[in-house]
TORZABA-811086 format. One record per residue (C-alpha): y, z, x; residue number from 1; residue in three letters. Coordinates in Angstrom, 1 decimal. Last residue first. Layout:
// residues N
[[Y, Z, X], NUM, 'ALA']
...
// end
This chain:
// residues 325
[[20.8, 4.2, -7.9], 325, 'LEU']
[[19.4, 3.0, -11.6], 324, 'TYR']
[[22.7, 0.4, -11.2], 323, 'LYS']
[[21.0, -1.5, -8.7], 322, 'THR']
[[19.1, -4.5, -10.6], 321, 'GLN']
[[17.6, -7.6, -8.2], 320, 'VAL']
[[16.3, -10.0, -9.8], 319, 'TRP']
[[18.8, -12.3, -9.7], 318, 'ASP']
[[19.7, -11.5, -6.2], 317, 'LYS']
[[16.3, -13.1, -5.8], 316, 'VAL']
[[18.1, -16.9, -6.3], 315, 'VAL']
[[14.2, -18.6, -7.1], 314, 'PRO']
[[12.2, -20.0, -4.2], 313, 'ALA']
[[10.3, -23.2, -5.3], 312, 'LYS']
[[6.9, -24.1, -5.9], 311, 'ASP']
[[5.0, -21.1, -4.1], 310, 'ILE']
[[2.3, -20.4, -1.9], 309, 'GLN']
[[2.6, -23.9, -0.4], 308, 'LYS']
[[3.7, -22.3, 3.0], 307, 'LEU']
[[6.9, -23.9, 3.2], 306, 'SER']
[[8.0, -22.5, -0.4], 305, 'VAL']
[[6.8, -19.1, 0.4], 304, 'LEU']
[[9.2, -19.7, 3.9], 303, 'MET']
[[12.3, -19.9, 1.4], 302, 'GLY']
[[11.3, -17.1, -0.6], 301, 'ALA']
[[11.2, -14.8, 2.4], 300, 'LEU']
[[14.6, -15.9, 3.7], 299, 'GLN']
[[15.8, -15.2, 0.2], 298, 'GLN']
[[13.9, -11.3, 1.0], 297, 'MET']
[[15.8, -11.4, 3.5], 296, 'GLY']
[[18.8, -11.4, 1.8], 295, 'ASN']
[[17.9, -9.0, -0.7], 294, 'VAL']
[[17.1, -7.1, 2.8], 293, 'PHE']
[[20.4, -7.3, 4.2], 292, 'ASN']
[[22.4, -6.7, 1.2], 291, 'GLY']
[[25.6, -6.5, 2.8], 290, 'PRO']
[[26.5, -4.4, 0.6], 289, 'ASP']
[[23.5, -4.6, -2.9], 288, 'VAL']
[[19.9, -3.9, -2.2], 287, 'MET']
[[20.1, -2.8, 1.9], 286, 'LEU']
[[23.3, -1.8, 2.2], 285, 'ALA']
[[23.4, 0.3, -0.8], 284, 'HIS']
[[19.7, 1.5, -0.7], 283, 'GLN']
[[20.5, 3.5, 2.7], 282, 'GLU']
[[22.1, 6.5, 0.4], 281, 'LYS']
[[18.9, 7.3, -1.6], 280, 'GLU']
[[17.1, 7.8, 2.1], 279, 'THR']
[[14.6, 5.2, 3.3], 278, 'TYR']
[[11.4, 5.8, 4.8], 277, 'TRP']
[[10.6, 4.3, 8.2], 276, 'THR']
[[6.9, 3.7, 8.8], 275, 'THR']
[[5.2, 4.9, 12.2], 274, 'GLN']
[[5.2, 8.8, 11.1], 273, 'LYS']
[[3.8, 8.3, 7.6], 272, 'ILE']
[[0.8, 6.3, 9.3], 271, 'VAL']
[[0.5, 9.0, 12.0], 270, 'ALA']
[[0.7, 11.4, 9.7], 269, 'GLU']
[[-2.4, 10.0, 8.0], 268, 'GLN']
[[-4.7, 9.5, 10.5], 267, 'GLU']
[[-4.4, 12.1, 12.0], 266, 'GLN']
[[-5.7, 14.6, 8.6], 265, 'GLN']
[[-7.8, 11.8, 8.2], 264, 'THR']
[[-7.8, 8.9, 5.8], 263, 'LEU']
[[-8.7, 9.0, 2.4], 262, 'GLY']
[[-5.7, 7.2, 0.7], 261, 'THR']
[[-5.0, 8.8, -2.0], 260, 'LEU']
[[-6.8, 12.5, -1.3], 259, 'GLU']
[[-5.4, 12.6, 1.7], 258, 'LEU']
[[-1.8, 11.6, 0.3], 257, 'LEU']
[[-0.7, 15.5, -0.5], 256, 'VAL']
[[-1.9, 16.7, 3.2], 255, 'LYS']
[[0.4, 13.8, 4.8], 254, 'ALA']
[[3.7, 15.0, 3.4], 253, 'ALA']
[[2.8, 18.8, 4.9], 252, 'GLU']
[[2.2, 17.0, 8.2], 251, 'ALA']
[[4.7, 14.5, 7.8], 250, 'PRO']
[[7.9, 17.1, 6.8], 249, 'SER']
[[11.3, 15.5, 7.7], 248, 'GLU']
[[10.5, 11.7, 7.2], 247, 'THR']
[[7.8, 12.5, 4.5], 246, 'MET']
[[9.7, 15.2, 2.5], 245, 'MET']
[[12.6, 13.0, 3.4], 244, 'THR']
[[10.9, 9.9, 1.2], 243, 'ASN']
[[9.7, 12.4, -1.5], 242, 'ALA']
[[13.4, 13.0, -2.5], 241, 'GLN']
[[13.9, 9.6, -2.5], 240, 'PHE']
[[11.0, 9.2, -4.9], 239, 'VAL']
[[12.5, 11.7, -7.3], 238, 'ALA']
[[15.9, 10.2, -7.5], 237, 'THR']
[[14.5, 7.0, -8.6], 236, 'LEU']
[[12.2, 8.0, -11.0], 235, 'PHE']
[[15.3, 10.2, -12.3], 234, 'LYS']
[[17.4, 6.4, -12.0], 233, 'HIS']
[[14.3, 4.7, -14.3], 232, 'VAL']
[[14.6, 7.8, -16.8], 231, 'ALA']
[[18.5, 7.6, -16.8], 230, 'GLU']
[[18.2, 3.7, -17.8], 229, 'PRO']
[[16.4, 4.2, -21.0], 228, 'ASN']
[[16.3, 1.3, -23.5], 227, 'GLU']
[[17.4, -1.4, -20.6], 226, 'LYS']
[[15.7, -0.2, -18.1], 225, 'GLY']
[[12.5, 0.1, -19.9], 224, 'VAL']
[[13.0, -3.1, -21.4], 223, 'SER']
[[13.1, -4.8, -18.0], 222, 'ALA']
[[10.1, -3.0, -16.9], 221, 'ARG']
[[10.4, -1.4, -13.7], 220, 'THR']
[[10.4, -2.3, -10.1], 219, 'LEU']
[[9.9, -0.6, -6.7], 218, 'LEU']
[[9.9, -2.5, -3.8], 217, 'VAL']
[[7.7, -3.0, -0.2], 216, 'ASP']
[[8.0, -5.5, 2.0], 215, 'PRO']
[[5.4, -8.7, 2.0], 214, 'GLY']
[[5.6, -10.9, 5.2], 213, 'PRO']
[[8.0, -8.2, 7.0], 212, 'THR']
[[11.4, -8.3, 7.0], 211, 'ILE']
[[13.5, -7.4, 10.4], 210, 'GLY']
[[15.8, -10.6, 9.9], 209, 'PHE']
[[14.6, -12.7, 13.1], 208, 'GLN']
[[11.2, -11.3, 14.8], 207, 'LYS']
[[10.5, -9.7, 11.4], 206, 'TYR']
[[11.2, -13.3, 9.6], 205, 'LEU']
[[8.5, -15.2, 11.9], 204, 'SER']
[[5.7, -13.0, 11.8], 203, 'PHE']
[[4.3, -10.8, 14.9], 202, 'ALA']
[[5.9, -7.2, 14.2], 201, 'THR']
[[3.4, -7.5, 11.5], 200, 'ASP']
[[0.8, -6.7, 13.5], 199, 'ASP']
[[-1.6, -8.8, 15.9], 198, 'LEU']
[[-5.4, -8.9, 17.3], 197, 'LEU']
[[-5.6, -4.8, 16.5], 196, 'VAL']
[[-9.2, -4.5, 18.2], 195, 'ARG']
[[-12.6, -3.9, 16.8], 194, 'THR']
[[-15.5, -3.0, 19.1], 193, 'GLY']
[[-16.0, 0.1, 17.2], 192, 'PRO']
[[-15.1, 0.0, 13.9], 191, 'ILE']
[[-11.9, 2.3, 13.8], 190, 'ALA']
[[-9.3, -0.6, 12.9], 189, 'LYS']
[[-11.6, -1.3, 10.1], 188, 'ILE']
[[-10.9, 2.0, 8.7], 187, 'ARG']
[[-6.6, 1.8, 9.8], 186, 'ASP']
[[-6.4, -1.4, 8.3], 185, 'PHE']
[[-8.2, -0.7, 4.8], 184, 'ALA']
[[-5.4, 2.5, 4.1], 183, 'PRO']
[[-3.7, 0.3, 5.3], 182, 'THR']
[[-3.0, -3.0, 5.3], 181, 'TRP']
[[-5.6, -6.0, 6.2], 180, 'ALA']
[[-5.9, -9.6, 7.9], 179, 'VAL']
[[-9.6, -9.9, 8.7], 178, 'ALA']
[[-11.6, -11.2, 11.3], 177, 'ALA']
[[-15.4, -12.5, 12.3], 176, 'GLU']
[[-16.3, -12.3, 8.4], 175, 'ILE']
[[-19.9, -11.7, 6.2], 174, 'GLN']
[[-20.9, -9.6, 9.8], 173, 'LYS']
[[-21.7, -6.5, 7.3], 172, 'GLY']
[[-18.8, -4.7, 8.7], 171, 'GLN']
[[-16.1, -6.9, 8.6], 170, 'PHE']
[[-17.9, -7.7, 5.1], 169, 'ALA']
[[-17.8, -4.1, 3.9], 168, 'ALA']
[[-14.7, -3.2, 5.5], 167, 'LEU']
[[-12.9, -6.2, 3.5], 166, 'LEU']
[[-14.0, -5.6, 0.2], 165, 'ASN']
[[-11.1, -2.7, -1.1], 164, 'THR']
[[-8.8, -5.5, -0.2], 163, 'ALA']
[[-10.1, -7.8, -2.7], 162, 'PRO']
[[-11.7, -11.1, -0.5], 161, 'LEU']
[[-10.9, -14.3, -0.5], 160, 'ASN']
[[-12.1, -15.8, 2.6], 159, 'ILE']
[[-10.1, -18.1, 5.0], 158, 'ILE']
[[-12.2, -20.6, 7.4], 157, 'THR']
[[-10.5, -21.5, 10.1], 156, 'VAL']
[[-9.6, -25.1, 11.8], 155, 'ASP']
[[-9.4, -27.0, 8.8], 154, 'LYS']
[[-7.5, -25.8, 6.0], 153, 'GLU']
[[-4.9, -23.1, 8.1], 152, 'PRO']
[[-4.3, -25.6, 10.6], 151, 'ASP']
[[-3.5, -24.0, 13.7], 150, 'LEU']
[[-0.6, -24.6, 15.8], 149, 'GLY']
[[-0.2, -21.1, 17.2], 148, 'ALA']
[[3.1, -20.5, 14.8], 147, 'GLN']
[[1.5, -22.2, 11.9], 146, 'GLN']
[[-1.4, -19.8, 12.4], 145, 'LEU']
[[0.9, -16.5, 12.5], 144, 'VAL']
[[2.4, -17.5, 9.6], 143, 'ASP']
[[-0.7, -18.7, 7.5], 142, 'LEU']
[[-1.8, -15.2, 8.2], 141, 'LEU']
[[1.1, -13.0, 7.8], 140, 'LEU']
[[1.4, -14.6, 4.4], 139, 'VAL']
[[-2.1, -13.9, 3.5], 138, 'HIS']
[[-1.4, -10.1, 4.1], 137, 'ALA']
[[1.7, -10.2, 2.0], 136, 'SER']
[[-0.7, -10.6, -0.6], 135, 'SER']
[[-1.1, -14.0, -2.9], 134, 'ALA']
[[-4.9, -14.4, -1.7], 133, 'TYR']
[[-6.6, -11.3, -0.5], 132, 'THR']
[[-7.8, -11.9, 3.5], 131, 'VAL']
[[-10.8, -12.2, 5.3], 130, 'GLY']
[[-11.6, -15.0, 8.3], 129, 'ILE']
[[-14.2, -17.0, 9.3], 128, 'LYS']
[[-13.8, -18.1, 12.6], 127, 'LYS']
[[-13.7, -21.8, 14.0], 126, 'GLY']
[[-10.1, -21.2, 15.9], 125, 'LYS']
[[-9.6, -17.9, 15.3], 124, 'LEU']
[[-9.1, -17.6, 19.8], 123, 'GLY']
[[-5.8, -19.3, 19.2], 122, 'ALA']
[[-4.7, -16.1, 17.5], 121, 'VAL']
[[-5.5, -14.4, 21.3], 120, 'ASP']
[[-7.9, -12.9, 23.0], 119, 'LYS']
[[-11.0, -12.6, 20.3], 118, 'VAL']
[[-14.1, -11.5, 22.4], 117, 'ASP']
[[-13.2, -8.0, 21.0], 116, 'GLU']
[[-13.7, -8.5, 17.4], 115, 'ARG']
[[-10.7, -9.0, 15.4], 114, 'VAL']
[[-7.8, -7.0, 12.9], 113, 'LEU']
[[-4.9, -9.1, 11.6], 112, 'VAL']
[[-2.2, -6.8, 10.9], 111, 'GLY']
[[-0.9, -4.4, 8.5], 110, 'GLU']
[[0.3, -0.6, 8.9], 109, 'ALA']
[[2.6, -1.7, 12.2], 108, 'ARG']
[[5.7, -3.1, 10.8], 107, 'GLY']
[[6.8, -1.0, 7.8], 106, 'PHE']
[[10.5, -0.5, 6.5], 105, 'ASN']
[[10.1, 1.5, 3.3], 104, 'ASN']
[[11.1, 2.4, -0.3], 103, 'PRO']
[[12.6, -0.5, -1.9], 102, 'THR']
[[14.9, -0.4, -4.9], 101, 'ALA']
[[15.5, -1.8, -8.2], 100, 'ILE']
[[14.0, -5.1, -8.7], 99, 'VAL']
[[13.5, -6.1, -12.3], 98, 'GLN']
[[10.4, -7.2, -14.4], 97, 'PHE']
[[10.1, -8.8, -17.6], 96, 'GLN']
[[12.0, -12.1, -16.4], 95, 'ARG']
[[9.5, -14.7, -15.7], 94, 'ALA']
[[11.3, -17.6, -14.1], 93, 'GLY']
[[7.9, -19.2, -12.0], 92, 'ALA']
[[9.7, -18.8, -9.3], 91, 'ALA']
[[10.5, -14.9, -10.5], 90, 'MET']
[[6.7, -14.3, -11.1], 89, 'LEU']
[[5.8, -15.5, -7.3], 88, 'ALA']
[[8.6, -13.7, -5.8], 87, 'LEU']
[[6.9, -10.6, -7.6], 86, 'SER']
[[3.8, -11.5, -5.4], 85, 'SER']
[[5.0, -12.1, -2.4], 84, 'VAL']
[[7.3, -8.6, -2.5], 83, 'VAL']
[[4.1, -6.2, -2.7], 82, 'GLY']
[[4.4, -3.9, -4.7], 81, 'THR']
[[5.3, -0.8, -6.4], 80, 'GLY']
[[5.2, -0.1, -10.0], 79, 'ALA']
[[7.3, 1.2, -13.3], 78, 'LEU']
[[6.6, 0.9, -17.2], 77, 'ASP']
[[2.6, -0.3, -17.1], 76, 'ILE']
[[0.7, -1.7, -19.9], 75, 'ASN']
[[4.0, -3.9, -20.6], 74, 'GLY']
[[1.8, -7.5, -20.3], 73, 'ALA']
[[4.1, -8.6, -17.2], 72, 'MET']
[[3.7, -5.0, -16.3], 71, 'VAL']
[[0.0, -5.2, -15.8], 70, 'ALA']
[[0.4, -8.8, -14.3], 69, 'GLY']
[[2.5, -7.4, -11.4], 68, 'MET']
[[-0.7, -5.3, -10.5], 67, 'ARG']
[[-3.4, -7.2, -10.9], 66, 'ASP']
[[-1.0, -9.4, -8.3], 65, 'SER']
[[-0.2, -6.4, -6.2], 64, 'SER']
[[-3.5, -5.8, -5.6], 63, 'THR']
[[-6.8, -3.3, -6.5], 62, 'ALA']
[[-4.7, -1.5, -9.1], 61, 'PHE']
[[-4.4, 2.2, -10.0], 60, 'SER']
[[-2.7, 3.5, -13.1], 59, 'GLN']
[[-0.7, 7.0, -12.2], 58, 'TRP']
[[0.6, 8.6, -15.1], 57, 'ALA']
[[4.4, 10.3, -15.2], 56, 'ILE']
[[5.6, 12.7, -17.1], 55, 'ASP']
[[9.3, 12.5, -16.1], 54, 'LEU']
[[12.3, 15.3, -16.7], 53, 'GLY']
[[13.3, 15.0, -13.0], 52, 'GLN']
[[11.5, 18.9, -12.3], 51, 'LYS']
[[8.7, 17.3, -13.1], 50, 'ASP']
[[8.9, 14.0, -11.2], 49, 'PHE']
[[9.8, 16.2, -8.1], 48, 'LEU']
[[6.7, 18.1, -9.1], 47, 'GLY']
[[4.2, 17.8, -5.7], 46, 'THR']
[[1.4, 15.4, -6.7], 45, 'LYS']
[[3.8, 13.2, -9.0], 44, 'LEU']
[[6.7, 12.9, -6.2], 43, 'ALA']
[[3.8, 12.6, -3.1], 42, 'ILE']
[[2.0, 9.4, -5.8], 41, 'TYR']
[[5.6, 7.8, -5.7], 40, 'ALA']
[[6.4, 8.0, -2.4], 39, 'SER']
[[3.3, 7.6, -1.1], 38, 'TYR']
[[3.3, 3.9, -2.8], 37, 'HIS']
[[4.4, 1.6, -0.4], 36, 'GLY']
[[1.8, 3.1, 1.6], 35, 'LEU']
[[-1.1, 1.8, 0.0], 34, 'TRP']
[[-3.4, 4.0, -1.5], 33, 'GLY']
[[-2.8, 2.3, -4.7], 32, 'SER']
[[0.0, 1.9, -7.5], 31, 'GLY']
[[1.3, 1.2, -10.8], 30, 'GLY']
[[3.5, 4.1, -12.8], 29, 'TYR']
[[3.3, 4.9, -16.5], 28, 'THR']
[[6.2, 6.6, -18.3], 27, 'LEU']
[[6.4, 9.7, -20.0], 26, 'ARG']
[[10.4, 11.0, -21.1], 25, 'THR']
[[9.8, 15.1, -20.9], 24, 'LYS']
[[10.2, 16.8, -24.4], 23, 'ALA']
[[13.7, 19.0, -24.0], 22, 'ALA']
[[12.0, 22.6, -24.8], 21, 'ARG']
[[14.5, 24.1, -28.2], 20, 'ALA']
[[15.4, 27.7, -27.3], 19, 'ILE']
[[16.9, 29.3, -30.5], 18, 'MET']
[[19.7, 31.9, -29.9], 17, 'PRO']
[[18.6, 35.1, -30.7], 16, 'PHE']
[[21.4, 36.5, -33.4], 15, 'GLY']
[[19.5, 38.5, -35.7], 14, 'MET']
[[19.2, 35.4, -38.0], 13, 'THR']
[[17.4, 33.1, -35.9], 12, 'SER']
[[15.1, 35.7, -34.5], 11, 'ALA']
[[14.3, 36.4, -38.3], 10, 'ALA']
[[13.2, 32.5, -38.6], 9, 'ALA']
[[11.4, 32.9, -35.4], 8, 'LEU']
[[9.1, 35.7, -36.7], 7, 'ALA']
[[9.0, 33.9, -39.9], 6, 'THR']
[[7.9, 30.7, -37.9], 5, 'ALA']
[[5.2, 32.6, -36.1], 4, 'ARG']
[[3.9, 34.3, -39.2], 3, 'LYS']
[[3.1, 31.3, -41.1], 2, 'LEU']
[[1.4, 30.0, -38.4], 1, 'MET']
// end
């Protein structure tokens, strides 16, 4: 150690400049196998975060609610989430997080899966339906039941199951229908005798506003944004670079994701291709002017009140922070 210090001192006196390596900013991201996290996962595995000077640690959560709980507790710094869980916290007045972007628009990677004897939503009457409560899938189910004139408390039996348990419950015939998102959606769909009854394009607000029942958002802990806004900006830069990769090179991107999702190469490519991956430039129209996405989230908040999922609709724009773009 002494020899190394002496050598470094000698180098400096001989006119050789000292090269200091900048320490990477270490942050923790909360994710899962859902497509809303593909961008961050690809940025992590392909070195895009590293090139931005970020050392991102990945932490998996089964549900958005669990992930948001970790954000609130200060255990993770950045996250992707279905907006339903964040709207619930907004309605409660929680200010520990900021919505910073939306990574994608999906419509066919989540839906209601049934056995072949169920022909329409009315055919769900009397059935046991598995779904993860307080999720986009739950909102989709409540909305399509309402559209069909079915009472969720009287006409069907809704069973709260973690997303990771839906496949086994459906295979074991503990439930007769499942409402799931990818990768569980694709795995259940592959079971013989199963079909997709409907997907997110059947959602009321999708028809009107092009918004899914639980659109994906990216968020940061408010304290992280305050203390290191440049790191949040760099995080988004890498995420949107990953989105470009998925748009332009879906086969290459799919290979990176297989370990995360457990899908086949063909299935993974299909999920990527059926999803719109937003660019950083598109964020302005979505989040700022005219803010179509933020306006859609506000409409969704009102719907959640009518579906008795939250007590009141928050002013969504108060949680949106676009300075990191």
